[in-house]
PATI-321492 format. One record per residue (C-alpha): residue number from 1; residue in one letter; x, y, z. Coordinates in Angstrom, 3 decimals. Layout:
REM PATI-321492
TORVO    i  aa         X         Y         Z
TORVO  NUM   a         X         Y         Z
...
***
This chain:
REM PATI-321492
TORVO    i  aa         X         Y         Z
TORVO    1   m    17.305    12.961    -3.986
TORVO    2   g    13.931    14.614    -5.015
TORVO    3   i    11.865    13.528    -7.993
TORVO    4   r    11.751    15.919   -10.963
TORVO    5   r    12.075    13.275   -13.977
TORVO    6   i     8.652    10.839   -13.964
TORVO    7   v     8.893     7.908   -16.595
TORVO    8   i     6.580     5.891   -17.878
TORVO    9   v     7.033     2.874   -19.614
TORVO   10   g     3.944     1.456   -21.611
TORVO   11   g     1.122     3.409   -22.668
TORVO   12   g    -2.245     1.741   -23.075
TORVO   13   t    -4.512     2.368   -20.414
TORVO   14   a    -2.505     2.250   -17.595
TORVO   15   g    -0.239     4.473   -18.975
TORVO   16   w    -1.703     7.119   -20.057
TORVO   17   m    -4.378     7.129   -16.653
TORVO   18   a    -1.083     7.089   -14.589
TORVO   19   a     0.329    10.213   -17.497
TORVO   20   a    -3.153    12.265   -17.108
TORVO   21   t    -2.983    12.647   -13.829
TORVO   22   f     0.384    13.191   -13.170
TORVO   23   s     0.276    16.222   -15.591
TORVO   24   r    -2.057    17.571   -13.193
TORVO   25   l     0.862    18.255   -10.586
TORVO   26   k     2.946    19.790   -13.309
TORVO   27   s     1.447    23.595   -12.777
TORVO   28   g     2.613    23.355    -8.878
TORVO   29   a     6.181    21.899    -9.956
TORVO   30   p     8.775    21.728   -12.143
TORVO   31   l     8.110    18.071   -13.125
TORVO   32   d     8.982    16.522   -16.171
TORVO   33   v     6.794    13.610   -17.462
TORVO   34   q     8.115    11.128   -20.304
TORVO   35   l     5.878     8.689   -21.544
TORVO   36   i     7.614     5.959   -23.866
TORVO   37   e     5.159     3.687   -25.848
TORVO   38   s     6.143     1.827   -29.278
TORVO   39   e     2.858     1.698   -31.995
TORVO   40   q     4.605    -1.602   -32.457
TORVO   41   i     3.680    -3.002   -29.670
TORVO   42   g    -0.107    -3.837   -29.570
TORVO   43   t    -2.361    -2.920   -26.198
TORVO   44   v    -4.015    -6.039   -24.213
TORVO   45   g    -7.150    -4.724   -23.411
TORVO   46   v    -9.181    -6.611   -22.074
TORVO   47   g   -11.511    -4.834   -20.396
TORVO   48   e   -13.845    -2.028   -21.621
TORVO   49   a   -16.590    -2.202   -18.493
TORVO   50   t   -15.578    -0.100   -15.334
TORVO   51   i   -16.934     0.112   -12.217
TORVO   52   p   -18.553     3.162   -10.572
TORVO   53   p   -15.052     5.035    -8.586
TORVO   54   f   -13.865     5.233   -12.256
TORVO   55   v   -16.425     7.720   -12.767
TORVO   56   e   -14.913     9.545    -9.975
TORVO   57   f   -11.447     9.471   -11.453
TORVO   58   n   -12.168    10.761   -14.818
TORVO   59   q   -14.342    13.283   -12.503
TORVO   60   l   -11.514    14.269   -10.705
TORVO   61   l    -9.742    15.377   -13.891
TORVO   62   n   -12.220    17.445   -15.040
TORVO   63   i   -13.070    15.601   -17.543
TORVO   64   d   -16.926    16.339   -19.354
TORVO   65   e   -18.545    12.909   -19.257
TORVO   66   p   -21.202    13.559   -22.729
TORVO   67   t   -17.999    14.683   -24.085
TORVO   68   l   -15.254    11.789   -23.517
TORVO   69   l   -18.484     9.075   -23.932
TORVO   70   a   -18.746     9.861   -27.513
TORVO   71   a   -15.273    10.052   -27.612
TORVO   72   v   -15.318     6.048   -26.929
TORVO   73   q   -18.238     4.726   -27.747
TORVO   74   g   -19.337     4.721   -23.876
TORVO   75   t   -22.625     3.069   -22.964
TORVO   76   f   -23.765     3.293   -19.424
TORVO   77   k   -23.581     0.073   -16.552
TORVO   78   v   -25.934    -0.254   -13.750
TORVO   79   g   -24.430    -3.649   -13.121
TORVO   80   i   -23.440    -7.046   -14.543
TORVO   81   q   -25.735   -10.166   -15.066
TORVO   82   f   -24.511   -13.713   -14.352
TORVO   83   e   -25.971   -16.326   -16.370
TORVO   84   n   -24.756   -20.419   -15.634
TORVO   85   w   -22.703   -19.769   -13.296
TORVO   86   g   -25.184   -21.308   -10.159
TORVO   87   k   -26.540   -23.860   -12.420
TORVO   88   v   -26.846   -24.273   -15.933
TORVO   89   g   -29.978   -21.693   -16.365
TORVO   90   d   -29.573   -19.485   -13.588
TORVO   91   s   -29.427   -15.873   -13.978
TORVO   92   y   -28.809   -13.265   -11.705
TORVO   93   i   -27.790    -9.249   -11.641
TORVO   94   h   -24.915    -8.123    -9.491
TORVO   95   p   -26.170    -4.392    -9.030
TORVO   96   f   -23.538    -1.625    -8.287
TORVO   97   g   -26.301     0.223    -5.692
TORVO   98   n   -27.808    -0.862    -2.420
TORVO   99   y   -31.159    -3.466    -2.314
TORVO  100   g   -33.202    -1.028    -0.313
TORVO  101   y   -31.741     0.616     2.691
TORVO  102   e   -30.963     0.158     6.671
TORVO  103   m   -33.534    -0.375     8.964
TORVO  104   g   -32.861    -0.292    12.604
TORVO  105   g   -29.189    -0.332    11.989
TORVO  106   i   -28.699    -3.379     9.521
TORVO  107   s   -29.292    -4.481     6.087
TORVO  108   f   -31.918    -4.435     4.096
TORVO  109   h   -30.657    -8.404     3.097
TORVO  110   q   -31.759    -9.098     6.887
TORVO  111   i   -35.169    -7.590     6.688
TORVO  112   w   -36.469    -8.905     3.625
TORVO  113   r   -35.137   -12.330     4.924
TORVO  114   k   -37.198   -11.851     8.078
TORVO  115   l   -40.297   -10.999     5.644
TORVO  116   r   -39.920   -13.771     3.061
TORVO  117   q   -39.772   -15.964     6.487
TORVO  118   d   -43.334   -14.017     6.922
TORVO  119   g   -45.018   -14.803     3.690
TORVO  120   d   -44.044   -12.288     1.539
TORVO  121   k   -43.250   -13.118    -2.041
TORVO  122   r   -41.652   -10.131    -3.436
TORVO  123   p   -37.931   -10.935    -5.090
TORVO  124   i   -35.261    -9.219    -3.431
TORVO  125   q   -34.470    -7.885    -7.029
TORVO  126   a   -37.335    -5.883    -6.620
TORVO  127   f   -36.127    -3.293    -4.386
TORVO  128   n   -33.531    -2.625    -6.546
TORVO  129   l   -33.270     0.510    -8.865
TORVO  130   e   -30.121    -0.300   -10.912
TORVO  131   t   -31.491    -4.516   -11.177
TORVO  132   m   -35.106    -3.023   -12.296
TORVO  133   a   -33.697    -0.673   -14.590
TORVO  134   a   -31.432    -3.660   -15.912
TORVO  135   y   -34.083    -6.093   -16.626
TORVO  136   f   -36.343    -3.003   -18.686
TORVO  137   g   -33.691    -1.473   -19.846
TORVO  138   k   -33.862     2.170   -19.397
TORVO  139   f   -31.636     4.319   -17.834
TORVO  140   a   -31.225     7.591   -16.279
TORVO  141   r   -29.124     9.667   -13.536
TORVO  142   t   -29.755    11.221   -10.592
TORVO  143   a   -29.506    14.459   -11.666
TORVO  144   d   -31.789    13.957   -14.362
TORVO  145   y   -34.420    13.358   -11.320
TORVO  146   s   -33.137    14.665    -8.688
TORVO  147   r   -35.304    14.068    -5.656
TORVO  148   e   -35.018    13.551    -2.037
TORVO  149   d   -37.662    10.813    -1.513
TORVO  150   l   -36.262     8.750    -4.934
TORVO  151   p   -32.742     6.115    -4.813
TORVO  152   p   -29.567     7.639    -6.223
TORVO  153   m   -28.685     5.672    -9.704
TORVO  154   n   -25.108     4.513    -8.934
TORVO  155   y   -23.549     3.788   -12.753
TORVO  156   a   -20.045     3.062   -14.261
TORVO  157   y   -18.896     2.610   -18.237
TORVO  158   h   -18.330     0.386   -20.815
TORVO  159   i   -15.919     1.610   -22.998
TORVO  160   n   -13.268     1.780   -26.094
TORVO  161   a   -10.269     1.017   -23.930
TORVO  162   t    -8.494     1.657   -26.747
TORVO  163   a   -10.337     5.411   -27.947
TORVO  164   y    -9.939     6.370   -23.748
TORVO  165   a    -5.915     5.624   -23.718
TORVO  166   q    -5.766     8.342   -26.886
TORVO  167   f    -8.250    10.241   -25.041
TORVO  168   l    -6.365    10.552   -22.178
TORVO  169   r    -3.441    10.932   -24.613
TORVO  170   r    -4.635    14.322   -26.294
TORVO  171   d    -5.660    15.324   -22.324
TORVO  172   a    -2.564    14.876   -21.248
TORVO  173   e     0.235    15.714   -24.017
TORVO  174   a    -1.599    18.786   -24.303
TORVO  175   r    -0.918    19.885   -20.617
TORVO  176   g     2.722    19.365   -21.169
TORVO  177   v     3.181    14.899   -21.184
TORVO  178   i     6.297    14.198   -23.756
TORVO  179   r     5.218    10.768   -25.149
TORVO  180   r     8.376     8.935   -27.049
TORVO  181   e     8.028     6.575   -29.689
TORVO  182   g    10.073     3.703   -29.134
TORVO  183   k    10.955     0.504   -27.844
TORVO  184   v    13.326     0.411   -24.360
TORVO  185   v    15.829    -1.813   -25.117
TORVO  186   d    17.985    -2.187   -22.362
TORVO  187   v    17.328    -1.189   -18.497
TORVO  188   t    20.642     0.731   -16.681
TORVO  189   l    20.498    -0.024   -12.658
TORVO  190   d    22.758     2.617    -9.983
TORVO  191   a    25.354     0.640    -8.915
TORVO  192   e    24.933     1.752    -5.068
TORVO  193   t    20.996     1.750    -4.526
TORVO  194   g    20.197    -0.373    -6.770
TORVO  195   n    17.695     1.791    -8.478
TORVO  196   v    17.012     1.993   -11.720
TORVO  197   r    19.249     5.268   -13.471
TORVO  198   s    17.743     5.168   -16.748
TORVO  199   v    16.432     3.175   -19.882
TORVO  200   t    17.742     2.676   -23.420
TORVO  201   m    15.904     2.953   -26.147
TORVO  202   d    16.183     1.326   -29.595
TORVO  203   d    17.483     4.230   -31.285
TORVO  204   k    20.168     4.371   -28.538
TORVO  205   e    18.039     7.312   -26.585
TORVO  206   i    18.732     7.528   -22.987
TORVO  207   i    16.121     8.850   -20.935
TORVO  208   q    16.685     9.313   -17.242
TORVO  209   g    14.043     9.278   -14.361
TORVO  210   d    14.038     9.786   -10.253
TORVO  211   l    10.830     8.026   -10.380
TORVO  212   f     9.692     5.120   -13.465
TORVO  213   i     6.049     3.645   -13.475
TORVO  214   d     6.009     0.059   -15.714
TORVO  215   c     3.556    -0.126   -17.906
TORVO  216   s     4.855    -2.227   -19.657
TORVO  217   g     1.681    -5.297   -19.478
TORVO  218   f     2.599    -8.921   -18.461
TORVO  219   r     6.111    -9.066   -19.390
TORVO  220   g     6.949    -6.057   -16.337
TORVO  221   l     9.832    -4.556   -18.131
TORVO  222   l    11.392    -3.007   -15.117
TORVO  223   i     9.301    -4.759   -11.916
TORVO  224   e    10.488    -7.833   -12.920
TORVO  225   q    13.051    -7.922   -15.791
TORVO  226   a    14.833    -5.406   -14.506
TORVO  227   l    14.636    -5.922   -10.174
TORVO  228   e    13.217    -9.196   -10.173
TORVO  229   t    10.307    -8.381    -7.770
TORVO  230   g     8.956   -11.539    -8.318
TORVO  231   y     5.262   -12.900    -8.339
TORVO  232   e     2.862   -14.642    -6.255
TORVO  233   d     0.542   -17.328    -8.746
TORVO  234   w    -2.720   -17.368    -8.172
TORVO  235   r    -3.850   -20.321   -10.538
TORVO  236   h    -5.099   -22.409    -7.795
TORVO  237   y    -7.690   -20.440    -6.736
TORVO  238   l    -8.720   -18.467   -10.289
TORVO  239   p    -7.462   -21.503   -13.022
TORVO  240   c    -8.473   -19.764   -16.136
TORVO  241   d    -5.265   -18.348   -17.814
TORVO  242   r    -6.472   -18.173   -21.487
TORVO  243   a    -8.894   -15.626   -23.186
TORVO  244   v    -9.607   -14.771   -26.766
TORVO  245   a   -10.817   -11.540   -27.408
TORVO  246   l   -13.606   -10.599   -30.806
TORVO  247   p   -15.803    -7.372   -31.005
TORVO  248   c   -18.977    -7.537   -33.312
TORVO  249   n   -22.155    -5.625   -34.409
TORVO  250   r   -24.773    -6.301   -32.972
TORVO  251   d   -26.974    -7.658   -36.186
TORVO  252   d   -30.663    -6.983   -34.787
TORVO  253   g   -29.965    -3.675   -34.433
TORVO  254   s   -30.974    -3.650   -30.652
TORVO  255   p   -29.830    -0.943   -28.731
TORVO  256   p   -27.058    -1.628   -26.044
TORVO  257   p   -28.545    -2.696   -22.675
TORVO  258   p   -27.680    -1.010   -19.562
TORVO  259   f   -25.299    -3.479   -18.284
TORVO  260   t   -22.349    -6.246   -18.835
TORVO  261   k   -23.220   -10.283   -19.849
TORVO  262   a   -20.785   -12.891   -18.144
TORVO  263   t   -22.124   -16.344   -19.178
TORVO  264   a   -20.443   -19.407   -17.827
TORVO  265   h   -19.270   -22.316   -20.247
TORVO  266   r   -17.719   -25.657   -19.845
TORVO  267   a   -14.195   -24.508   -18.674
TORVO  268   g   -15.083   -20.826   -17.958
TORVO  269   w   -17.372   -17.720   -19.102
TORVO  270   q   -17.666   -15.570   -22.306
TORVO  271   w   -18.309   -11.338   -21.364
TORVO  272   q   -20.369    -9.392   -23.331
TORVO  273   v   -19.531    -5.345   -23.380
TORVO  274   p   -22.228    -3.245   -25.817
TORVO  275   l   -20.730    -0.294   -26.791
TORVO  276   q   -22.670     2.354   -28.498
TORVO  277   h   -22.089     0.575   -32.460
TORVO  278   r   -20.661    -2.639   -31.174
TORVO  279   n   -20.259    -4.811   -28.724
TORVO  280   g   -16.925    -6.085   -26.849
TORVO  281   n   -16.724   -10.340   -27.205
TORVO  282   g   -14.393   -12.484   -25.300
TORVO  283   h   -14.491   -16.100   -23.592
TORVO  284   v   -11.977   -16.281   -20.858
TORVO  285   y   -10.956   -19.881   -19.974
TORVO  286   c    -9.098   -22.559   -18.674
TORVO  287   s    -6.604   -24.197   -21.180
TORVO  288   e    -6.200   -27.257   -18.433
TORVO  289   y    -9.970   -28.507   -20.082
TORVO  290   m   -10.107   -26.515   -23.112
TORVO  291   q    -8.229   -25.974   -26.406
TORVO  292   d    -7.920   -22.540   -27.929
TORVO  293   d   -10.178   -23.523   -30.641
TORVO  294   e   -13.148   -24.638   -28.891
TORVO  295   a   -13.083   -21.450   -26.701
TORVO  296   h   -12.919   -19.199   -30.409
TORVO  297   d   -15.891   -21.832   -31.019
TORVO  298   i   -17.586   -21.174   -28.293
TORVO  299   l   -17.547   -18.113   -28.355
TORVO  300   v   -18.827   -16.891   -31.887
TORVO  301   a   -21.802   -19.609   -31.527
TORVO  302   n   -23.028   -16.905   -28.910
TORVO  303   m   -22.791   -13.179   -29.955
TORVO  304   a   -25.064   -11.246   -31.276
TORVO  305   g   -23.411   -10.640   -34.426
TORVO  306   k   -20.608   -11.540   -37.199
TORVO  307   p   -16.853   -11.052   -35.923
TORVO  308   t   -15.363    -7.648   -37.069
TORVO  309   a   -12.259    -8.150   -36.629
TORVO  310   d    -9.420   -11.601   -35.832
TORVO  311   p    -9.462   -13.360   -33.284
TORVO  312   n    -7.000   -12.010   -30.288
TORVO  313   f    -5.507   -14.382   -28.393
TORVO  314   l    -4.554   -13.794   -24.805
TORVO  315   r    -2.160   -15.736   -21.930
TORVO  316   f    -2.289   -14.545   -18.310
TORVO  317   i    -0.953   -16.302   -15.536
TORVO  318   t    -3.804   -14.532   -12.536
TORVO  319   g    -1.675   -13.363    -9.654
TORVO  320   r     0.219   -10.355    -8.182
TORVO  321   r     3.858    -8.910    -7.846
TORVO  322   k     5.326    -9.571    -4.895
TORVO  323   k     6.304    -5.981    -4.564
TORVO  324   f     4.184    -3.381    -6.451
TORVO  325   w     6.513    -0.609    -5.437
TORVO  326   n    10.121    -1.820    -5.757
TORVO  327   k    12.849     0.682    -5.541
TORVO  328   n    11.928     3.445    -8.007
TORVO  329   v     9.320     1.889    -9.998
TORVO  330   v     5.877     1.883    -8.832
TORVO  331   a     3.665    -1.205   -11.426
TORVO  332   l     0.500    -0.213   -12.544
TORVO  333   g    -2.137    -2.092   -14.790
TORVO  334   l    -0.721    -5.129   -15.975
TORVO  335   a     2.913    -5.474   -14.778
TORVO  336   a     1.253    -5.403   -11.683
TORVO  337   g    -0.539    -8.047   -11.684
TORVO  338   f    -4.070    -9.532   -12.934
TORVO  339   m    -6.892   -11.283   -11.389
TORVO  340   e    -9.738   -11.432   -14.617
TORVO  341   p   -11.689    -9.228   -15.957
TORVO  342   l   -15.024   -11.123   -14.182
TORVO  343   e   -15.609    -7.926   -11.949
TORVO  344   s   -14.685    -5.344   -14.193
TORVO  345   t   -11.519    -4.350   -11.739
TORVO  346   s    -8.394    -4.598   -13.771
TORVO  347   i    -8.931    -0.435   -15.020
TORVO  348   h   -10.382     0.159   -11.180
TORVO  349   l    -7.058    -1.096    -9.904
TORVO  350   i    -4.916     1.383   -11.981
TORVO  351   n    -7.041     3.497   -10.909
TORVO  352   t    -6.236     3.168    -7.280
TORVO  353   g    -3.147     2.081    -7.751
TORVO  354   i    -2.339     5.902    -8.990
TORVO  355   n    -4.415     7.765    -6.265
TORVO  356   k    -2.596     5.770    -3.927
TORVO  357   l     0.574     6.930    -5.431
TORVO  358   i    -0.352    10.298    -5.691
TORVO  359   a    -1.005    10.574    -1.533
TORVO  360   l     1.765     9.139    -0.758
TORVO  361   l     4.301    10.038    -2.834
TORVO  362   s     6.730    12.897    -1.723
TORVO  363   l     8.398    15.049    -4.836
TORVO  364   d    11.705    15.190    -1.993
TORVO  365   g    12.400    12.226    -2.617
TORVO  366   i    11.271     8.280    -2.130
TORVO  367   t    11.088     6.578     1.133
TORVO  368   q    10.853     2.695     2.315
TORVO  369   t     7.792     3.869     4.528
TORVO  370   q     6.473     4.836     1.392
TORVO  371   q     6.820     1.905    -0.663
TORVO  372   d     6.046    -0.382     2.899
TORVO  373   a     2.551     1.158     3.164
TORVO  374   y     2.000     1.238    -0.501
TORVO  375   n     3.043    -2.685    -0.929
TORVO  376   r     0.332    -3.470     2.194
TORVO  377   l    -2.515    -1.925     1.182
TORVO  378   t    -2.404    -2.439    -2.285
TORVO  379   i    -1.574    -6.614    -1.022
TORVO  380   k    -4.691    -6.207     0.763
TORVO  381   e    -6.860    -4.462    -1.877
TORVO  382   y    -5.489    -7.638    -4.354
TORVO  383   a    -6.381   -10.458    -1.442
TORVO  384   r   -10.670    -8.865    -1.181
TORVO  385   i   -10.827    -8.468    -4.694
TORVO  386   r    -9.261   -12.402    -5.442
TORVO  387   d   -11.800   -13.986    -2.667
TORVO  388   f   -14.349   -12.234    -4.288
TORVO  389   l   -14.023   -13.245    -7.944
TORVO  390   i   -13.041   -16.842    -5.935
TORVO  391   l   -16.461   -17.214    -4.940
TORVO  392   h   -18.435   -16.816    -8.485
TORVO  393   y   -16.080   -19.975    -9.030
TORVO  394   n   -16.348   -21.968    -6.111
TORVO  395   a   -20.181   -21.171    -5.453
TORVO  396   t   -21.418   -23.549    -7.776
TORVO  397   e   -23.633   -27.056    -7.217
TORVO  398   r   -22.520   -27.481   -11.378
TORVO  399   d   -20.919   -30.934   -11.946
TORVO  400   d   -21.582   -31.009   -15.896
TORVO  401   s   -17.166   -30.329   -16.544
TORVO  402   e   -14.017   -31.100   -14.599
TORVO  403   f   -13.446   -27.753   -14.296
TORVO  404   w   -16.164   -27.097   -12.862
TORVO  405   n   -15.327   -30.328   -10.493
TORVO  406   y   -12.056   -28.599    -9.861
TORVO  407   c   -14.058   -24.943    -8.995
TORVO  408   r   -16.536   -26.662    -6.791
TORVO  409   t   -14.313   -28.541    -4.326
TORVO  410   m   -10.672   -26.405    -4.533
TORVO  411   d    -9.593   -25.499    -1.318
TORVO  412   v    -9.923   -21.848    -1.050
TORVO  413   p    -8.661   -18.940     1.402
TORVO  414   e   -10.020   -19.176     5.585
TORVO  415   t   -10.873   -15.452     4.479
TORVO  416   l   -13.797   -16.472     1.589
TORVO  417   t   -14.895   -19.459     3.604
TORVO  418   e   -15.437   -17.331     6.724
TORVO  419   k   -17.291   -14.536     5.394
TORVO  420   v   -20.084   -17.585     2.875
TORVO  421   e   -20.362   -19.309     6.491
TORVO  422   l   -21.023   -16.082     8.420
TORVO  423   f   -24.008   -15.093     5.222
TORVO  424   r   -25.163   -18.630     5.661
TORVO  425   s   -25.713   -18.787     8.902
TORVO  426   n   -27.290   -15.236     9.695
TORVO  427   g   -27.145   -12.963     6.859
TORVO  428   q   -24.174   -10.832     8.160
TORVO  429   i   -21.406    -9.613     5.945
TORVO  430   f   -18.297    -8.186     7.268
TORVO  431   r   -16.193    -5.512     5.200
TORVO  432   e   -12.972    -5.497     5.909
TORVO  433   e   -11.722    -1.805     5.974
TORVO  434   d   -12.845    -0.015     3.350
TORVO  435   e   -12.398    -2.813     0.760
TORVO  436   l   -13.640    -2.477    -2.906
TORVO  437   f   -17.330    -4.469    -2.841
TORVO  438   t   -19.740    -3.380    -1.033
TORVO  439   e   -22.669    -5.729     1.246
TORVO  440   t   -24.932    -5.580    -1.748
TORVO  441   s   -22.184    -7.481    -3.889
TORVO  442   w   -21.580    -9.906    -1.129
TORVO  443   a   -25.081   -10.804    -1.152
TORVO  444   a   -25.978   -10.848    -4.626
TORVO  445   v   -23.443   -13.294    -5.937
TORVO  446   m   -23.954   -15.336    -2.655
TORVO  447   m   -27.622   -15.571    -2.905
TORVO  448   g   -27.913   -15.489    -6.447
TORVO  449   q   -25.160   -18.905    -6.545
TORVO  450   g   -27.557   -20.890    -4.585
TORVO  451   i   -25.777   -19.695    -0.774
TORVO  452   e   -28.898   -19.122     1.467
TORVO  453   m   -29.343   -17.503     4.263
TORVO  454   e   -30.265   -20.357     7.254
TORVO  455   g   -31.199   -17.285     9.278
TORVO  456   y   -30.946   -13.111     9.994
TORVO  457   s   -29.977   -10.812    12.526
TORVO  458   p   -31.653   -11.028    16.253
TORVO  459   v   -32.227    -6.749    15.499
TORVO  460   a   -34.497    -8.035    12.573
TORVO  461   s   -36.503   -10.345    14.661
TORVO  462   a   -37.145    -7.549    16.840
TORVO  463   l   -39.115    -5.859    13.866
TORVO  464   d   -42.719    -5.824    13.512
TORVO  465   s   -42.958    -7.262    10.059
TORVO  466   n   -46.364    -4.912     9.399
TORVO  467   a   -45.248    -1.861    11.537
TORVO  468   i   -42.709    -1.777     8.617
TORVO  469   k   -45.050    -3.070     5.934
TORVO  470   p   -45.728     0.203     4.407
TORVO  471   e   -41.897     1.880     4.487
TORVO  472   i   -41.307    -1.479     2.622
TORVO  473   d   -44.015    -0.770     0.253
TORVO  474   g   -42.917     2.638    -0.593
TORVO  475   m   -39.235     1.577    -1.211
TORVO  476   e   -40.493    -1.183    -4.490
TORVO  477   q   -42.942     2.094    -5.236
TORVO  478   s   -40.188     4.340    -5.538
TORVO  479   i   -38.008     2.139    -7.752
TORVO  480   r   -41.565     1.091   -10.132
TORVO  481   y   -42.104     4.714   -10.395
TORVO  482   l   -38.809     5.951   -11.524
TORVO  483   v   -38.176     3.312   -13.822
TORVO  484   q   -41.395     3.696   -15.298
TORVO  485   r   -41.038     6.655   -16.537
TORVO  486   m   -36.937     6.541   -17.166
TORVO  487   p   -36.099     6.610   -20.950
TORVO  488   g   -34.603     3.352   -23.245
TORVO  489   h   -30.858     3.117   -21.871
TORVO  490   g   -30.443     3.773   -26.067
TORVO  491   e   -32.652     6.110   -26.133
TORVO  492   f   -30.951     8.654   -22.941
TORVO  493   l   -27.386     7.861   -25.524
TORVO  494   s   -28.557     9.559   -28.531
TORVO  495   r   -29.454    12.380   -26.456
TORVO  496   y   -26.665    12.977   -24.000
TORVO  497   c   -23.585    11.348   -25.344
TORVO  498   p   -24.112    10.194   -29.107
TORVO  499   a   -21.161     9.124   -31.004
TORVO  500   a   -19.909     8.290   -34.419
TORVO  501   p   -20.538     5.043   -36.097
TORVO  502   a   -17.063     3.519   -35.163
***
């Protein structure tokens, strides 16, 4: 049976990202795309920070960047600043771009380690454009200074996720996607195949489909409640299970910094996401070690201004569905799983879920091979991201609370243990196939949280420090030259994509 009717259950970021993508297929095939959502059911919208592949997603949709950013109060993000993770008082930036560049076939952090041994005192951050731009509150796009002798600027966005969903809704509806207002009250399965045949609305209307996209949030209306797919619980590794979110103004009138801030507290951590006219804030915490009232008070005490809305308390279980594509249902967003917003991967996983689905999908029908490939690739993707998130909690010297004592001493996956031990022994970072996080990402977090390279690659040993010093100096000088000439982040926004006050 072919696919002619696609039904998306749930709106929000996941639903409208899927709808906007499927709307591009309508011009080449007789597709009917419908999205069901209820204004009575709020969206979670925990994360307003993204990572660089999100920029590419919007480019593929031919969305104009300044128009988008103006509509969603958007700012630019060149990395994440982590505070109090390795030890209380520590601070480091996980940047989106590389440290330096490869020399002699090996990564720059290996060469930097040799230089340090030979007496060079420069921190590795001096060789990363995004980190230095973040420190000085500067920003420019590569296109603004395009020169081959200067490093590129890698960036993502901070966005108002609700406004982004509304932006994509307008785009998708203009391309023929039909939005249905209401709640799904019943799901009918095909007695022979077990596929979802239709959903029944609260006004008794029955909507049939060939392919269903479950964007119904944590409850997983189709993938879990109807198909009983099962869930793999990762709270042993990622113990935080609560969050409270609050927006606020920047009362001091300061411009938005071009980075997300993640500050560790006694039983979790706090995010600060700067939009053009306000900050998004939240406190992610573990209910075993902290009560809701205390988490709220800590959040309010550490914000840049007074709250401008009521607190939004969220409950979740970190982990993933045992299958992401089951029968004729594909789960996206929170319906697929949740690994908390620590490295801004939630929207990214929606993006890659859509990309894989479009790549594997045949409108002639659904095959088991397609499902198996989608599930295998997505399970692997979740596991790699999970390991990277666990690293932040486990690589710590903090012993000031029971929460951090647990995180520091917990058992971690062997795949993570191997990565850390290899880095510690000689600085080597093996990336698994096309995993999301780069060598620089892994090196930034490990070094930032106190895991030191005890040695380095023998290839680095063979390099003559004096011979390569002019090239190393040139890297640093290029970054310094570029950052000095960049406009402030706030100034860039006011020229490029000014948003009306929220």
